[in-house]
DSSP file (Angstrom, degrees, kcal/mol; ACC not computed):
  #  RESIDUE AA STRUCTURE BP1 BP2  ACC     N-H-->O    O-->H-N    N-H-->O    O-->H-N    TCO  KAPPA ALPHA  PHI   PSI    X-CA   Y-CA   Z-CA
    1    1 A M              0   0    0      0, 0.0     2,-0.4     0, 0.0     0, 0.0   0.000 360.0 360.0 360.0 148.0  117.4  160.0  136.8
    2    2 A K        -     0   0    0      2,-0.0     2,-0.3     0, 0.0     0, 0.0  -0.985 360.0-176.9-124.9 136.1  118.6  159.1  140.3
    3    3 A F        -     0   0    0     -2,-0.4     2,-0.4     2,-0.0     0, 0.0  -0.910   8.8-155.6-124.8 155.7  119.8  161.4  143.0
    4    4 A Q        +     0   0    0     -2,-0.3     2,-0.3     2,-0.0    -2,-0.0  -0.991  18.0 162.2-134.1 142.0  121.2  160.6  146.4
    5    5 A G        -     0   0    0     -2,-0.4     2,-0.4     2,-0.0    -2,-0.0  -0.928  23.6-133.5-148.9 172.4  121.3  162.6  149.5
    6    6 A R        -     0   0    0     -2,-0.3     2,-0.5     2,-0.0    -2,-0.0  -0.980   2.4-159.6-133.8 145.7  121.8  162.4  153.3
    7    7 A I        -     0   0    0     -2,-0.4     2,-0.4     2,-0.0    -2,-0.0  -0.990  17.2-162.4-120.5 119.2  120.0  163.9  156.2
    8    8 A R        +     0   0    0     -2,-0.5     2,-0.3     2,-0.0    -2,-0.0  -0.830  15.4 167.7-104.4 141.9  122.1  163.9  159.4
    9    9 A F        -     0   0    0     -2,-0.4     2,-0.3     3,-0.0     3,-0.1  -0.964  17.4-158.1-147.7 161.2  120.6  164.3  162.8
   10   10 A E        +     0   0    0     -2,-0.3    -2,-0.0     1,-0.1     0, 0.0  -0.986  68.6  12.2-140.2 150.7  121.5  163.9  166.5
   11   11 A N  S    S+     0   0    0     -2,-0.3     2,-0.4     1,-0.2    -1,-0.1   0.811  77.4 151.5  58.2  38.1  119.5  163.4  169.7
   12   12 A L        -     0   0    0     -3,-0.1    -1,-0.2     1,-0.0     2,-0.0  -0.807  41.6-127.0 -98.1 142.2  116.2  162.6  168.1
   13   13 A S     >  -     0   0    0     -2,-0.4     4,-2.4     1,-0.1     5,-0.2  -0.288  32.0-100.4 -74.7 169.7  113.7  160.3  169.9
   14   14 A Q  H  > S+     0   0    0      1,-0.2     4,-1.9     2,-0.2    70,-0.2   0.896 125.8  48.5 -57.9 -42.2  112.2  157.3  168.1
   15   15 A A  H  > S+     0   0    0      2,-0.2     4,-1.9     1,-0.2    -1,-0.2   0.859 109.4  52.2 -69.4 -35.5  109.0  159.2  167.4
   16   16 A E  H  > S+     0   0    0      2,-0.2     4,-1.7     1,-0.2    -2,-0.2   0.893 110.2  47.6 -68.4 -39.5  111.0  162.2  166.0
   17   17 A I  H  X S+     0   0    0     -4,-2.4     4,-2.5     1,-0.2    -1,-0.2   0.891 110.4  54.6 -63.8 -38.5  112.9  159.9  163.7
   18   18 A G  H  X S+     0   0    0     -4,-1.9     4,-3.0    62,-0.3    -2,-0.2   0.861 103.6  54.6 -62.3 -37.2  109.6  158.4  162.7
   19   19 A A  H  X S+     0   0    0     -4,-1.9     4,-1.8     2,-0.2    -1,-0.2   0.921 110.2  46.4 -62.9 -43.7  108.2  161.9  161.8
   20   20 A L  H  X S+     0   0    0     -4,-1.7     4,-1.1     1,-0.2    -2,-0.2   0.932 116.1  44.5 -63.1 -46.4  111.1  162.4  159.4
   21   21 A L  H  X S+     0   0    0     -4,-2.5     4,-3.3     1,-0.2    -2,-0.2   0.872 109.4  56.5 -67.4 -37.2  110.7  158.9  157.9
   22   22 A F  H  < S+     0   0    0     -4,-3.0    -1,-0.2     1,-0.2    -2,-0.2   0.885 108.0  48.4 -61.4 -38.8  106.9  159.3  157.7
   23   23 A S  H  < S+     0   0    0     -4,-1.8    -1,-0.2    -5,-0.2    -2,-0.2   0.771 120.1  37.4 -74.0 -24.7  107.3  162.5  155.6
   24   24 A L  H  < S+     0   0    0     -4,-1.1     2,-1.2     1,-0.2    23,-0.3   0.832 107.5  62.9 -92.8 -37.3  109.8  160.8  153.3
   25   25 A D  S  < S-     0   0    0     -4,-3.3    -1,-0.2    -5,-0.1    23,-0.1  -0.706  73.4-174.6 -97.5  86.8  108.4  157.3  153.0
   26   26 A L        -     0   0    0     -2,-1.2     3,-0.1    21,-0.3     4,-0.1  -0.373  31.8 -90.2 -80.8 159.0  105.0  157.8  151.3
   27   27 A P    >   -     0   0    0      0, 0.0     3,-2.0     0, 0.0    -1,-0.1  -0.185  63.4 -69.2 -61.9 161.2  102.5  155.0  150.7
   28   28 A G  T 3  S+     0   0    0      1,-0.3     3,-0.1     3,-0.0    86,-0.0  -0.211 122.0  20.8 -54.2 137.2  102.6  153.0  147.5
   29   29 A G  T 3  S+     0   0    0      1,-0.3     2,-0.3    -3,-0.1    -1,-0.3   0.363  99.0 114.7  85.0  -5.0  101.6  155.0  144.4
   30   30 A C    <   -     0   0    0     -3,-2.0     2,-0.3    -4,-0.1    -1,-0.3  -0.765  43.9-170.3-101.7 146.7  102.3  158.4  146.1
   31   31 A Y        -     0   0    0     82,-2.9    15,-0.2    -2,-0.3     2,-0.1  -0.976  25.6-114.9-135.1 144.9  105.0  160.8  145.1
   32   32 A H  E     -A   45   0A   0     13,-2.6    13,-3.0    -2,-0.3     2,-0.5  -0.492  32.9-133.8 -70.7 151.0  106.5  164.0  146.5
   33   33 A K  E     +A   44   0A   0     11,-0.2     2,-0.3    -2,-0.1    11,-0.2  -0.950  26.3 179.2-116.0 120.5  105.8  167.0  144.3
   34   34 A L        +     0   0    0      9,-2.0     3,-0.4    -2,-0.5     2,-0.1  -0.909  42.4   6.3-119.1 145.9  108.7  169.4  143.5
   35   35 A G  S    S-     0   0    0     -2,-0.3     3,-0.4     1,-0.2    -2,-0.0  -0.267  97.6 -53.8  86.3-168.7  108.7  172.6  141.5
   36   36 A M  S    S+     0   0    0      1,-0.2    -1,-0.2     2,-0.1     7,-0.1   0.482 113.7  75.6 -93.4  -4.9  106.0  174.6  139.7
   37   37 A G    > > +     0   0    0     -3,-0.4     5,-1.8     1,-0.2     3,-1.2   0.078  54.9 124.2 -96.2  25.8  104.3  171.9  137.6
   38   38 A K  G > 5 +     0   0    0     -3,-0.4     3,-1.7     1,-0.3    -1,-0.2   0.851  64.5  59.9 -58.9 -40.1  102.4  170.3  140.5
   39   39 A P  G 3 5S+     0   0    0      0, 0.0    -1,-0.3     0, 0.0    -2,-0.1   0.819 112.2  41.3 -60.3 -26.2   98.9  170.5  139.0
   40   40 A L  G < 5S-     0   0    0     -3,-1.2    -2,-0.2     2,-0.1    80,-0.1   0.315 118.7-107.0-103.4   9.2  100.0  168.5  136.0
   41   41 A G  T X 5 +     0   0    0     -3,-1.7     3,-1.0     1,-0.3    76,-0.4   0.482  69.8 145.7  82.9   0.9  102.1  166.0  137.9
   42   42 A L  T 3 < +     0   0    0     -5,-1.8    -1,-0.3     1,-0.2    -8,-0.1  -0.454  63.3  32.1 -68.7 146.9  105.4  167.4  136.8
   43   43 A G  T 3  S+     0   0    0      1,-0.3    -9,-2.0   -10,-0.1     2,-0.5   0.687  77.3 160.6  78.7  18.0  108.1  167.1  139.4
   44   44 A S  E <   -A   33   0A   0     -3,-1.0     2,-0.4   -11,-0.2    -1,-0.3  -0.636  18.1-173.7 -74.2 123.3  106.7  163.9  140.8
   45   45 A V  E     -A   32   0A   0    -13,-3.0   -13,-2.6    -2,-0.5     2,-0.6  -0.965  20.9-147.4-127.6 133.4  109.5  162.3  142.8
   46   46 A K        -     0   0    0     -2,-0.4     2,-0.5   -15,-0.2   -15,-0.1  -0.885  15.6-163.2 -99.2 125.9  109.8  159.0  144.5
   47   47 A I        -     0   0    0     -2,-0.6   -21,-0.3   -23,-0.3    -2,-0.0  -0.932   6.3-168.0-110.3 129.0  112.0  159.0  147.7
   48   48 A T        -     0   0    0     -2,-0.5     2,-0.1   -23,-0.1   -23,-0.1  -0.881  16.7-156.4-116.6  97.1  113.2  155.7  149.1
   49   49 A P        -     0   0    0      0, 0.0     2,-0.3     0, 0.0    28,-0.0  -0.403  10.0-167.6 -77.6 150.0  114.7  156.3  152.5
   50   50 A R        -     0   0    0     -2,-0.1     2,-0.5     2,-0.0    25,-0.1  -0.973  14.5-139.6-129.0 146.8  117.2  154.1  154.3
   51   51 A L        +     0   0    0     23,-0.5    23,-3.6    -2,-0.3     2,-0.5  -0.929  19.3 177.8-117.4 127.1  118.1  154.5  157.9
   52   52 A F  B     -B   73   0B   0     -2,-0.5     2,-0.6    21,-0.2    21,-0.2  -0.982  12.3-162.1-125.6 116.8  121.5  154.3  159.5
   53   53 A L        -     0   0    0     19,-0.5     2,-0.2    -2,-0.5    -2,-0.0  -0.885  12.8-139.6-105.7 122.4  121.8  154.8  163.2
   54   54 A S        -     0   0    0     -2,-0.6     2,-0.9    17,-0.1     3,-0.1  -0.496  10.9-129.2 -79.1 144.8  125.1  155.7  164.6
   55   55 A D     >  -     0   0    0     -2,-0.2     4,-2.5     1,-0.2     5,-0.2  -0.846  19.6-162.5 -92.8 104.7  126.3  154.2  167.9
   56   56 A R  H  > S+     0   0    0     -2,-0.9     4,-2.2     1,-0.2     5,-0.2   0.879  86.4  52.3 -59.8 -41.4  127.5  157.3  169.8
   57   57 A K  H  > S+     0   0    0      1,-0.2     4,-1.5     2,-0.2    -1,-0.2   0.937 112.5  45.1 -61.1 -46.2  129.6  155.4  172.4
   58   58 A K  H  > S+     0   0    0      1,-0.2     4,-1.7     2,-0.2    -1,-0.2   0.887 110.5  55.7 -63.8 -38.6  131.4  153.5  169.6
   59   59 A R  H  < S+     0   0    0     -4,-2.5     6,-0.3     1,-0.2    -1,-0.2   0.886 111.3  42.7 -62.3 -39.8  131.9  156.8  167.7
   60   60 A Y  H  < S+     0   0    0     -4,-2.2    -1,-0.2     1,-0.2    -2,-0.2   0.712 110.8  55.8 -82.7 -19.3  133.6  158.5  170.6
   61   61 A E  H  < S+     0   0    0     -4,-1.5     2,-0.5     1,-0.3    -2,-0.2   0.813 117.7  32.4 -78.1 -30.6  135.7  155.5  171.5
   62   62 A N    ><  -     0   0    0     -4,-1.7     3,-1.9    -5,-0.2    -1,-0.3  -0.953  68.7-156.2-132.7 113.3  137.2  155.3  168.0
   63   63 A M  T 3  S+     0   0    0     -2,-0.5     3,-0.3     1,-0.3    -1,-0.1   0.796  96.8  41.6 -58.6 -31.4  137.7  158.5  166.1
   64   64 A F  T >> S+     0   0    0      1,-0.2     3,-1.0     2,-0.1     4,-0.5   0.218  79.3 112.7-101.8  14.4  137.7  156.7  162.7
   65   65 A S  T <4 S+     0   0    0     -3,-1.9     5,-0.4    -6,-0.3    -1,-0.2   0.793  86.9  31.2 -62.1 -29.7  134.8  154.3  163.5
   66   66 A E  T >4 S+     0   0    0     -3,-0.3     3,-1.1    -4,-0.2    -1,-0.3   0.330  92.7  92.8-111.5   7.6  132.4  155.9  160.9
   67   67 A W  T <4 S+     0   0    0     -3,-1.0    -2,-0.1     1,-0.3    -1,-0.1   0.789  88.0  47.4 -73.1 -27.0  134.8  157.1  158.3
   68   68 A N  T 3< S-     0   0    0     -4,-0.5    -1,-0.3    -3,-0.1    -2,-0.1  -0.001 120.0-103.1-103.6  28.5  134.6  154.0  156.2
   69   69 A N    <   +     0   0    0     -3,-1.1    -3,-0.1     1,-0.1    -2,-0.1   0.907  66.2 155.8  51.9  48.1  130.8  153.8  156.3
   70   70 A E        +     0   0    0     -5,-0.4    -1,-0.1     2,-0.1    -4,-0.1   0.382  31.1 113.1 -84.7   4.3  130.9  151.0  158.9
   71   71 A I        -     0   0    0     -5,-0.2     2,-0.1   -19,-0.0   -17,-0.1  -0.664  65.8-133.8 -80.1 123.2  127.4  151.8  160.1
   72   72 A P        -     0   0    0      0, 0.0   -19,-0.5     0, 0.0     2,-0.2  -0.433  27.0 -98.6 -74.8 152.1  125.0  149.0  159.3
   73   73 A E  B     -B   52   0B   0    -21,-0.2   -21,-0.2    -2,-0.1     2,-0.2  -0.501  41.3-125.5 -69.6 135.0  121.5  149.8  157.9
   74   74 A S        -     0   0    0    -23,-3.6   -23,-0.5    -2,-0.2     3,-0.3  -0.523  11.1-154.7 -83.3 148.3  118.8  149.8  160.5
   75   75 A D  S    S+     0   0    0     -2,-0.2     3,-0.3     1,-0.2     4,-0.2   0.077  73.9  95.0-103.6  21.7  115.7  147.7  160.2
   76   76 A Q     >  +     0   0    0      1,-0.2     4,-2.8     2,-0.1     5,-0.3   0.222  43.6 107.9-100.2  14.3  113.7  150.1  162.5
   77   77 A I  H  > S+     0   0    0     -3,-0.3     4,-2.4     1,-0.2     5,-0.2   0.949  84.9  42.4 -57.4 -51.2  112.1  152.3  159.8
   78   78 A S  H  > S+     0   0    0     -3,-0.3     4,-2.4     1,-0.2    -1,-0.2   0.871 114.2  52.1 -66.8 -35.4  108.6  150.8  160.3
   79   79 A K  H  > S+     0   0    0     -4,-0.2     4,-2.4     2,-0.2    -1,-0.2   0.929 111.4  46.5 -64.5 -45.2  109.0  150.8  164.2
   80   80 A C  H  X S+     0   0    0     -4,-2.8     4,-2.1     2,-0.2   -62,-0.3   0.923 113.7  48.4 -63.1 -44.1  110.0  154.5  164.2
   81   81 A K  H  X S+     0   0    0     -4,-2.4     4,-2.7    -5,-0.3    -1,-0.2   0.904 111.3  50.5 -63.3 -40.8  107.1  155.4  161.8
   82   82 A T  H  X S+     0   0    0     -4,-2.4     4,-2.7     2,-0.2     5,-0.2   0.904 108.4  52.3 -63.8 -41.9  104.6  153.5  164.0
   83   83 A D  H  X S+     0   0    0     -4,-2.4     4,-1.9     2,-0.2    -1,-0.2   0.919 112.4  45.9 -59.5 -43.6  105.8  155.3  167.1
   84   84 A F  H  X S+     0   0    0     -4,-2.1     4,-2.5   -70,-0.2     5,-0.2   0.940 112.8  49.5 -63.7 -47.8  105.3  158.6  165.4
   85   85 A E  H  X S+     0   0    0     -4,-2.7     4,-3.1     1,-0.2     5,-0.2   0.905 111.2  48.8 -61.0 -42.7  101.9  157.7  164.1
   86   86 A Q  H  X S+     0   0    0     -4,-2.7     4,-2.2     2,-0.2    -1,-0.2   0.882 110.3  52.3 -64.4 -38.1  100.7  156.4  167.5
   87   87 A Y  H  X S+     0   0    0     -4,-1.9     4,-1.6    -5,-0.2    -2,-0.2   0.935 115.0  40.8 -61.9 -47.4  101.9  159.6  169.1
   88   88 A V  H  X S+     0   0    0     -4,-2.5     4,-1.9     2,-0.2     6,-0.2   0.931 113.7  52.7 -68.4 -45.9  100.0  161.8  166.6
   89   89 A L  H  <>S+     0   0    0     -4,-3.1     5,-2.9     1,-0.2     6,-0.4   0.892 111.5  45.9 -60.0 -40.4   96.9  159.6  166.6
   90   90 A S  H ><5S+     0   0    0     -4,-2.2     3,-0.7    -5,-0.2    -1,-0.2   0.867 111.1  54.4 -70.1 -33.5   96.6  159.7  170.4
   91   91 A G  H 3<5S+     0   0    0     -4,-1.6    -2,-0.2     1,-0.2    -1,-0.2   0.806 113.0  41.0 -68.4 -30.1   97.2  163.5  170.3
   92   92 A I  T 3<5S-     0   0    0     -4,-1.9    -1,-0.2    -5,-0.1    -2,-0.2   0.327 116.4-110.3-101.2   7.3   94.4  164.1  167.9
   93   93 A G  T < 5S+     0   0    0     -3,-0.7    -3,-0.2    -4,-0.3     3,-0.2   0.774  88.4 113.0  74.5  26.6   92.0  161.6  169.6
   94   94 A E    > < +     0   0    0     -5,-2.9     3,-2.2    -6,-0.2    -4,-0.2  -0.119  23.5 135.2-117.7  34.5   92.1  159.1  166.8
   95   95 A S  T 3   +     0   0    0     -6,-0.4    -5,-0.1     1,-0.3    -1,-0.1   0.626  63.0  70.5 -64.3 -11.5   93.9  156.3  168.6
   96   96 A K  T 3  S+     0   0    0     -3,-0.2    -1,-0.3    -7,-0.2     2,-0.1   0.743  79.7  96.9 -73.9 -22.3   91.3  153.8  167.2
   97   97 A Q  S <  S-     0   0    0     -3,-2.2     3,-0.1     1,-0.1    -8,-0.0  -0.378  70.9-144.0 -68.9 145.4   92.9  154.2  163.7
   98   98 A E  S    S+     0   0    0      1,-0.2     2,-0.3    64,-0.1    -1,-0.1   0.846  82.0   9.2 -76.7 -35.9   95.5  151.7  162.6
   99   99 A T  S >  S-     0   0    0     63,-0.1     3,-1.8     1,-0.1    -1,-0.2  -0.975  71.9-117.0-144.1 155.2   97.6  154.2  160.8
  100  100 A L  G >  S+     0   0    0     -2,-0.3     3,-1.5     1,-0.3     6,-0.3   0.789 111.6  67.6 -62.4 -28.4   97.8  158.0  160.4
  101  101 A W  G 3  S+     0   0    0      1,-0.3    -1,-0.3     5,-0.1     9,-0.1   0.603  89.3  67.0 -69.8  -9.2   97.0  157.6  156.7
  102  102 A N  G <  S+     0   0    0     -3,-1.8    -1,-0.3     4,-0.1    -2,-0.2   0.538  76.8 100.7 -88.3  -7.0   93.5  156.3  157.6
  103  103 A T  S <> S-     0   0    0     -3,-1.5     4,-2.2    -4,-0.2     5,-0.2  -0.478  84.5-118.2 -74.4 152.0   92.4  159.7  159.0
  104  104 A E  H  > S+     0   0    0      1,-0.2     4,-1.9     2,-0.2     5,-0.2   0.894 113.4  52.3 -58.8 -42.5   90.2  161.8  156.7
  105  105 A R  H  > S+     0   0    0      1,-0.2     4,-1.8     2,-0.2    -1,-0.2   0.907 111.3  46.5 -61.3 -42.8   92.7  164.6  156.5
  106  106 A S  H  > S+     0   0    0     -6,-0.3     4,-2.7     1,-0.2    -1,-0.2   0.837 107.4  57.2 -70.9 -32.6   95.5  162.2  155.5
  107  107 A K  H  X S+     0   0    0     -4,-2.2     4,-1.9     2,-0.2    -1,-0.2   0.895 106.4  50.1 -63.7 -38.9   93.4  160.5  152.9
  108  108 A E  H  X S+     0   0    0     -4,-1.9     4,-1.5     2,-0.2    -2,-0.2   0.915 111.9  47.5 -65.1 -42.2   92.8  163.8  151.2
  109  109 A L  H  X S+     0   0    0     -4,-1.8     4,-2.0     1,-0.2    -2,-0.2   0.913 109.2  54.4 -62.2 -42.5   96.6  164.5  151.3
  110  110 A K  H  X S+     0   0    0     -4,-2.7     4,-1.1     1,-0.2    -1,-0.2   0.875 104.4  54.6 -60.9 -38.2   97.2  161.0  149.9
  111  111 A R  H  X S+     0   0    0     -4,-1.9     4,-0.6     1,-0.2    -1,-0.2   0.891 108.9  48.6 -62.5 -38.8   94.8  161.7  147.0
  112  112 A M  H  < S+     0   0    0     -4,-1.5     3,-0.2     1,-0.2    -2,-0.2   0.849 117.0  41.3 -69.9 -32.9   96.9  164.7  146.1
  113  113 A L  H  < S+     0   0    0     -4,-2.0   -82,-2.9     1,-0.2    -1,-0.2   0.572  97.1  83.5 -88.2  -9.2  100.2  162.8  146.3
  114  114 A Y  H  < S+     0   0    0     -4,-1.1    -1,-0.2   -84,-0.3    -2,-0.1   0.844  75.6  75.9 -67.5 -37.5   98.8  159.7  144.6
  115  115 A Y     <  -     0   0    0     -4,-0.6   -84,-0.2    -3,-0.2     2,-0.2  -0.301  55.2-163.7 -84.2 159.2   99.2  160.7  141.0
  116  116 A D     >  -     0   0    0    -86,-0.1     4,-2.1   -72,-0.1     5,-0.2  -0.627  48.7 -78.8-120.9-173.8  102.2  160.9  138.6
  117  117 A F  H  > S+     0   0    0    -76,-0.4     4,-1.5     1,-0.2   -75,-0.1   0.886 128.0  50.7 -58.1 -43.8  102.5  162.7  135.3
  118  118 A N  H  > S+     0   0    0      1,-0.2     4,-1.0     2,-0.2    -1,-0.2   0.891 110.7  48.9 -64.6 -39.8  100.7  160.0  133.3
  119  119 A F  H  > S+     0   0    0      1,-0.2     4,-1.5     2,-0.2     3,-0.5   0.900 109.6  51.8 -66.5 -40.8   97.7  160.0  135.6
  120  120 A T  H  X S+     0   0    0     -4,-2.1     4,-2.9     1,-0.2    -1,-0.2   0.778  98.5  64.6 -71.3 -25.0   97.3  163.7  135.6
  121  121 A K  H  X S+     0   0    0     -4,-1.5     4,-2.3     2,-0.2    -1,-0.2   0.895 103.8  49.0 -61.6 -36.8   97.3  163.9  131.8
  122  122 A K  H  X S+     0   0    0     -4,-1.0     4,-1.3    -3,-0.5    -2,-0.2   0.913 112.2  47.3 -66.3 -43.0   94.0  161.9  132.0
  123  123 A L  H  <>S+     0   0    0     -4,-1.5     5,-2.5     2,-0.2     6,-0.8   0.884 112.1  50.8 -65.9 -37.6   92.7  164.4  134.6
  124  124 A E  H ><5S+     0   0    0     -4,-2.9     3,-1.7     1,-0.2    -2,-0.2   0.932 109.3  48.9 -66.2 -45.5   93.8  167.4  132.5
  125  125 A S  H 3<5S+     0   0    0     -4,-2.3    -1,-0.2     1,-0.3    -2,-0.2   0.774 108.5  55.1 -67.5 -23.8   92.1  166.1  129.4
  126  126 A A  T 3<5S-     0   0    0     -4,-1.3    -1,-0.3    -5,-0.2    -2,-0.2   0.477 116.6-117.3 -83.7  -2.1   88.9  165.4  131.4
  127  127 A G  T < 5S+     0   0    0     -3,-1.7    -3,-0.2    -4,-0.2    -2,-0.1   0.665  82.5 119.6  77.7  16.2   89.0  169.1  132.5
  128  128 A K  S   <S+     0   0    0     -5,-2.5     2,-0.3    -6,-0.2    -4,-0.2   0.796  76.1  19.2 -84.6 -29.4   89.4  168.2  136.2
  129  129 A I        +     0   0    0     -6,-0.8     2,-0.3    -9,-0.2    -2,-0.2  -0.913  69.6 124.2-136.9 162.8   92.8  170.0  136.7
  130  130 A G        -     0   0    0     -2,-0.3     2,-0.2    -3,-0.1   -90,-0.0  -0.921  54.3 -68.0 165.6 174.9   94.8  172.7  135.0
  131  131 A Y        -     0   0    0     -2,-0.3     2,-0.2     1,-0.1    11,-0.0  -0.567  49.1-109.6 -85.1 150.5   96.6  176.0  135.4
  132  132 A M        -     0   0    0     -2,-0.2     2,-0.3    10,-0.0    -1,-0.1  -0.518  41.2-155.1 -74.4 149.6   94.8  179.2  135.9
  133  133 A E        -     0   0    0     -2,-0.2     9,-2.9     2,-0.0     2,-0.4  -0.893  21.9-152.6-129.8 156.0   94.9  181.6  133.0
  134  134 A I  E     +C  141   0C   0     -2,-0.3     7,-0.2     7,-0.2    -2,-0.0  -0.986  17.1 177.3-123.3 118.0   94.6  185.3  132.1
  135  135 A I  E >>> -C  140   0C   0      5,-2.6     4,-1.3    -2,-0.4     5,-1.2  -0.879   8.9-170.5-122.5  96.5   93.4  185.9  128.5
  136  136 A P  T 345S+     0   0    0      0, 0.0     3,-0.2     0, 0.0    -1,-0.1   0.833  81.5  61.4 -58.1 -35.4   93.1  189.6  128.0
  137  137 A S  T 345S+     0   0    0      1,-0.2    -2,-0.0     2,-0.1     0, 0.0   0.810 116.1  31.4 -64.6 -28.5   91.2  189.3  124.6
  138  138 A T  T <45S-     0   0    0     -3,-1.1    -1,-0.2     2,-0.1     3,-0.1   0.543 107.2-119.8-103.6  -9.5   88.3  187.5  126.3
  139  139 A G  T  <5 +     0   0    0     -4,-1.3     2,-0.4     1,-0.3    -2,-0.1   0.541  60.1 152.3  81.0   6.0   88.5  189.2  129.7
  140  140 A Q  E   < +C  135   0C   0     -5,-1.2    -5,-2.6     1,-0.0     2,-0.3  -0.565  14.1 168.3 -73.6 127.8   89.1  185.8  131.3
  141  141 A N  E  >  -C  134   0C   0     -2,-0.4     4,-2.2    -7,-0.2    -7,-0.2  -0.783  13.1-178.5-141.6  94.3   91.1  186.2  134.6
  142  142 A D  T  4 S+     0   0    0     -9,-2.9    -8,-0.1    -2,-0.3    -1,-0.1   0.750  84.3  57.3 -65.8 -23.9   91.1  183.0  136.6
  143  143 A F  T >4 S+     0   0    0    -10,-0.4     3,-0.6     2,-0.2    -1,-0.2   0.903 111.1  40.6 -74.0 -40.8   93.2  184.7  139.3
  144  144 A K  T 34 S+     0   0    0      1,-0.2    -2,-0.2    -3,-0.2    -1,-0.2   0.881 125.1  36.4 -72.7 -39.4   90.7  187.5  139.9
  145  145 A D  T 3< S+     0   0    0     -4,-2.2    -1,-0.2     2,-0.0    -2,-0.2   0.057  86.0 149.6-102.6  24.2   87.6  185.2  139.6
  146  146 A R    <   -     0   0    0     -3,-0.6     2,-0.2    -5,-0.1    -3,-0.1  -0.244  34.4-143.4 -67.3 147.4   89.0  182.2  141.3
  147  147 A L        -     0   0    0      1,-0.1     2,-0.2    -5,-0.1    -1,-0.1  -0.541  33.5 -81.5 -99.4 167.6   86.8  179.9  143.3
  148  148 A V        -     0   0    0     -2,-0.2    -1,-0.1     1,-0.1     0, 0.0  -0.535  56.5-107.4 -67.1 134.1   87.5  178.0  146.5
  149  149 A L        -     0   0    0     -2,-0.2    -1,-0.1     1,-0.1     2,-0.1  -0.380  32.9-122.7 -65.5 140.4   89.5  174.8  145.6
  150  150 A P        -     0   0    0      0, 0.0    -1,-0.1     0, 0.0     5,-0.0  -0.365  33.8 -91.3 -75.4 162.6   87.5  171.6  145.9
  151  151 A K    >>  -     0   0    0      1,-0.1     3,-1.7    -2,-0.1     4,-0.8  -0.444  36.9-115.0 -66.8 148.9   88.6  168.8  148.2
  152  152 A P  H >> S+     0   0    0      0, 0.0     4,-3.1     0, 0.0     3,-0.8   0.836 116.7  61.4 -56.0 -32.5   90.8  166.3  146.3
  153  153 A S  H 34 S+     0   0    0      1,-0.2     5,-0.0     2,-0.2    -2,-0.0   0.749 100.4  54.8 -67.7 -21.6   88.1  163.6  146.9
  154  154 A D  H <4 S+     0   0    0     -3,-1.7    -1,-0.2     1,-0.1     3,-0.1   0.705 115.5  38.3 -80.6 -20.1   85.7  165.8  144.8
  155  155 A V  H << S+     0   0    0     -4,-0.8     2,-0.5    -3,-0.8    -2,-0.2   0.848 123.2  35.5 -94.4 -44.0   88.2  165.9  141.9
  156  156 A M     <  -     0   0    0     -4,-3.1     2,-1.7    -5,-0.1    -1,-0.3  -0.955  67.5-149.2-118.7 123.0   89.6  162.3  142.0
  157  157 A N        +     0   0    0     -2,-0.5     2,-0.6    -3,-0.1    -4,-0.1  -0.526  44.3 145.1 -88.8  70.7   87.4  159.4  142.9
  158  158 A I        -     0   0    0     -2,-1.7     2,-0.4    -5,-0.0    -2,-0.1  -0.946  33.6-156.4-110.4 122.3   90.1  157.3  144.5
  159  159 A Q        -     0   0    0     -2,-0.6     2,-0.4   -48,-0.0    -2,-0.0  -0.827   5.4-163.9-101.4 136.7   89.1  155.2  147.5
  160  160 A F        -     0   0    0     -2,-0.4   -53,-0.0   -58,-0.0     2,-0.0  -0.912  25.3-109.1-116.5 145.6   91.5  154.0  150.1
  161  161 A D              0   0    0     -2,-0.4    -1,-0.0     1,-0.2     0, 0.0  -0.338 360.0 360.0 -67.5 151.8   91.0  151.3  152.6
  162  162 A G              0   0    0    -64,-0.0    -1,-0.2    -2,-0.0   -64,-0.1   0.404 360.0 360.0 122.3 360.0   90.6  152.2  156.2
């Protein structure tokens, strides 16, 4: 299935647009997770953003300038994302990193977003992931006796460059 949507914004800096694009445009093999089936990879969604930047001066000079979708697609997605990443990396003292996805915290997030439904079926059959259960007949209550969740790198041995 394919869905289409729009996010409209005004008065955002290059880095702020980059933050929005960074959250939507995930690295290859990564998917957004929607709904309640996340442990099993259900609701894995690929988002492919496109950027259209309006010319405010032109918009106010001609009332109908944007009614016929006359705004050309921008080629600044990677520039905006890079501006955002550099802003964050310098703020957290990791300016030596080439990309925000190379920080340890982001690598762990990337591992969680990496899989799709087919990949998680393998992890589920290996007993690495699954839903918590309550089975009254056996006294099993995973919610009451739950353990601290392991880091994604302890569950999935996926190595990323960087």
